[in-house]
C-alpha positions in Angstrom: -8.2 -17.3 -11.1 -8.7 -13.8 -11.7 -6.0 -11.6 -13.5 -5.6 -9.0 -11.1 -6.0 -5.1 -12.2 -2.8 -3.2 -12.0 -2.7 0.2 -10.1 0.6 2.3 -9.3 1.6 4.4 -6.2 1.8 8.2 -7.1 5.1 8.8 -4.7 7.8 8.7 -7.6 6.6 11.9 -9.0 6.8 13.5 -5.6 5.2 15.8 -3.3 4.9 18.8 -5.3 3.7 17.1 -8.2 1.0 14.9 -6.1 -0.2 18.4 -4.7 0.0 20.7 -7.2 -0.1 18.9 -10.8 -1.8 15.7 -9.9 -3.5 15.8 -13.4 -0.1 15.7 -15.2 0.8 12.6 -12.7 -2.2 10.9 -13.6 -1.9 11.3 -17.4 1.3 9.5 -17.0 -0.2 6.8 -15.0 -2.6 6.2 -17.8 0.0 6.6 -20.5 2.2 3.9 -18.7 -0.9 1.5 -18.9 -2.2 1.0 -15.5 -5.9 0.9 -14.6 -6.2 3.1 -10.9 -3.5 4.5 -8.5 -3.1 5.0 -5.0 -1.9 8.2 -3.3 -1.2 9.4 0.0 -3.9 11.2 2.0 -1.4 14.0 2.8 -1.3 15.5 -1.1 -5.2 15.6 -1.1 -7.8 18.3 0.0 -9.9 15.5 1.9 -12.7 18.2 1.9 -13.4 18.2 -1.9 -13.5 14.6 -3.1 -15.0 15.9 -6.6 -11.6 17.0 -7.6 -9.9 13.9 -7.7 -13.1 12.3 -8.6 -12.9 14.6 -11.6 -9.4 13.8 -12.4 -9.4 10.5 -12.0 -12.6 10.2 -14.4 -10.7 12.1 -17.1 -8.0 9.6 -17.5 -10.4 6.5 -17.3 -8.6 5.6 -13.4 -9.8 3.9 -10.7 -8.8 5.0 -7.2 -7.6 2.2 -5.5 -6.1 3.6 -2.1 -5.9 6.3 0.0 -2.6 5.8 2.1 -2.5 6.8 5.7 -0.5 6.0 8.6 0.5 6.9 12.4 2.7 6.1 15.2 1.1 3.0 16.8 3.2 2.6 19.7 1.9 6.0 21.8 -0.2 5.2 24.7 -3.2 7.2 23.7 -4.2 9.1 20.5 -6.1 12.3 20.8 -8.8 13.5 19.1 -7.0 15.5 17.0 -4.9 12.7 15.8 -7.8 10.2 15.0 -10.1 13.0 12.8 -7.6 12.8 10.1 -8.1 9.1 9.7 -12.0 9.4 9.7 -11.8 12.0 6.8 -9.1 9.8 5.1 -11.9 7.1 5.4 -14.8 9.1 4.6 -12.9 10.3 1.6 -11.7 6.9 0.3 -15.8 6.1 0.2 -16.4 9.3 -1.5 -13.8 8.5 -4.2 -14.5 5.1 -4.4 -11.3 3.8 -2.8 -11.8 0.5 -1.7 -8.5 0.1 0.6 -6.9 2.3 3.5 -3.5 1.4 3.8 -1.8 2.4 6.7 1.7 2.6 7.5 3.1 2.2 11.0 6.6 4.0 11.9 9.6 2.2 13.6 10.7 2.4 16.8 13.9 0.7 18.4 13.3 -1.8 21.1 9.6 -2.2 20.5 8.0 -4.3 23.6 5.1 -6.6 23.5 3.2 -3.8 25.3 4.1 -1.4 21.9 2.8 -4.5 19.5 -0.3 -4.5 21.8 -0.9 -0.9 21.6 -0.3 -0.7 17.8 -2.9 -4.2 17.4 -5.4 -2.0 19.5 -5.0 0.8 17.3 -5.1 -0.8 14.0 -8.7 -2.4 15.3 -9.7 1.1 16.0 -9.0 2.1 12.9 -10.2 -0.7 10.9 -13.7 -0.1 12.6 -13.7 3.6 11.3 -12.6 2.2 7.9 -15.4 -0.3 7.9 -18.1 2.0 9.2 -17.4 3.9 5.5 -17.4 0.7 3.4 -13.5 0.5 3.1 -11.0 -2.1 4.0 -8.1 -1.5 6.5 -4.5 -3.1 4.9 -2.0 -2.7 7.3 1.3 -2.0 5.3 4.6 -3.2 6.5 8.0 -2.4 6.4 11.2 -4.1 7.1 10.7 -3.9 11.1 7.7 -5.7 10.9 9.6 -8.7 9.1 12.6 -8.7 11.6 13.0 -11.7 13.7 10.7 -14.4 11.8 8.3 -11.6 11.4 7.7 -10.9 15.1 5.6 -7.9 14.8 3.5 -8.6 11.7 2.6 -12.2 13.3 1.4 -10.2 16.5 -0.4 -7.6 14.5 -2.0 -10.3 12.8 -2.7 -12.5 16.0 -4.1 -10.0 18.1 -6.3 -7.9 15.2 -9.7 -8.7 14.3 -9.9 -10.4 10.7 -13.1 -8.4 10.1 -11.3 -5.3 11.0 -7.7 -5.5 9.7 -6.0 -6.9 6.6 -2.6 -6.8 5.2 -1.3 -4.5 2.5 1.9 -6.9 1.8 4.8 -5.1 0.5 7.4 -7.7 -1.0 10.4 -5.6 -1.6 10.2 -4.6 2.3 10.0 -8.3 3.0 13.1 -9.0 1.0 14.7 -5.9 2.9 13.7 -7.5 6.3 15.7 -10.0 5.6 12.2 -12.4 4.9 11.5 -14.8 1.8 8.7 -13.0 0.1 6.8 -16.0 -1.5 7.4 -17.7 2.1 5.9 -14.7 4.1 2.9 -14.5 1.5 2.0 -17.9 2.2 2.1 -17.5 6.1 -0.1 -14.9 6.0 -1.7 -15.5 3.0 -5.5 -15.6 4.7 -4.9 -12.0 5.5 -3.5 -10.3 2.6 -5.8 -8.2 0.5 -3.8 -6.0 -1.1 -0.2 -5.7 -2.6 2.6 -3.4 -3.2 4.6 -5.1 -5.9 8.4 -3.6 -6.2 11.9 -4.7 -6.6 14.8 -3.6 -4.8 18.8 -4.3 -4.6 20.7 -3.2 -1.6 19.5 0.2 -0.7 18.1 1.2 -4.0 14.1 1.0 -5.4 13.9 -0.2 -8.8 11.6 -0.9 -11.6 9.7 -4.5 -11.3 12.0 -7.1 -12.6 15.2 -4.9 -12.4 16.3 -6.0 -8.9 17.0 -9.0 -7.0 13.3 -9.9 -6.4 12.8 -13.4 -7.9 9.4 -12.9 -9.4 9.7 -16.0 -11.7 9.0 -17.6 -8.5 7.0 -15.0 -6.6 4.5 -13.9 -9.3 2.5 -17.5 -9.4 2.6 -17.5 -5.6 0.7 -14.0 -5.5 -1.6 -14.9 -8.2 -2.7 -17.8 -6.1 -4.1 -15.2 -3.7 -6.6 -13.9 -6.4 -6.9 -10.3 -5.1 -8.5 -8.0 -7.5 -5.9 -5.4 -7.3 -1.9 -5.2 -7.2 -0.3 -1.6 -6.9 3.3 -1.1 -8.0 5.3 0.9 -5.8 8.8 2.1 -6.2 9.6 4.6 -3.3 12.3 6.3 -5.4 13.6 6.4 -8.8 16.6 7.6 -10.9 14.3 7.9 -14.0 11.6 10.0 -15.1 8.6 8.8 -12.9 6.4 7.8 -16.0 9.7 5.8 -17.6 10.2 3.6 -14.2 6.3 3.0 -14.6 6.2 1.8 -17.7 9.1 -0.3 -17.3 7.4 -1.9 -14.3 4.2 -2.2 -16.3 5.8 -3.8 -19.2 7.5 -6.6 -17.5 4.5 -7.3 -15.6 2.7 -7.4 -18.9 5.4 -9.7 -20.2 4.5 -12.1 -17.6 0.7 -12.0 -18.5 -0.5 -9.5 -16.2 
């Protein structure tokens, strides 16, 4: 079994830091002990991949994921909406990021038709990612976990496994009322990437500081034998580098 490399989502540093002082962000990522990072495409100049390549090389960090998203329930996607996804996939290839995590959006009372539109769109985006040698990974939130993972199960069943994998976010599983370990086992064949995070109530916490039963969950995650795990903390009351270090130290104490 391979020990995964650990990366971190740069979200806790905030939009301004990600866009204007990314070098400072990556310096702190490296200081906290991570081997790579994931960042949202909205923070990047997608026409200038050399900027991110130079910064990542400066701190000996891998670019692991370029995060994108969109409303999967709309009836038709225009060329103007598809084009940014094409640019993001091309950019991910240029900077060597293997994963293109994709977040959908909530909509009250989604129907099966909504689910099917989502599956069709993910197949389309997955083909775009595949054309650039990248892996599209659908990132769940709590709404895909409701009703015994009704939406997530539909998307998995109605998408091509060669075009779409999962980026399973274990804390959103918990917030959605699911058992993270059981959901991992259920969808294991489609999971290519992980967001490892912790939560208590409506607060996001450092890994090991919340309600997640990591003693039980970590061996289940390790059984997936994935090359990368990404720590994510949507918000923090601490300095981002401090939160990053606390999560990294917890995982190091557990052999990761």
